[in-house]
Steps between C-alpha positions, in 0.01 A plus 500: 500500500856470632667825604877506550608702806870577481768709673667538159391610152321304231727448198226579247344817358235643730292802588490632855145511639536615860674446832328297772537437873395209714511399870436166660572357841493176697428503874617256760214290623421238757430239231726632224818551704753774429448777250606356163682741258456251210118523532513877508735504199276269294198714597660824391604346162138384445376855572750643250382246239132581554567874469701441184213304343249773599712756316527278189872423550705192421771531772624698796868585473758684711324387818641602833409314818540625855393348828450584860416305810218658699318417818116464508269469794384143557228358726738398776834646386665701231557324166777535249398614150717474187411777251627509137474818292559487125481726196579456134428610146213344305588443137318386182707291260496641143 
């Protein structure tokens, strides 16, 4: 099932089911290189989609995305972490 995740509104009739929140991150690694915000962004959208499906929704609209760069402890040094926070409204098309 394909779930649309949008910062705007769906131009169809719908019923609001619930609001949801998601968090994902990508950490700098020896083999993976620098923290990648695109990977964290894709991860947070996948989490929103899964939560939408669990609630019986068809889409997540009015999503807001925020980020922060954090520092995590590494084996030999500190590592940069890119965190993406997101929330939106789950809707069911009518």
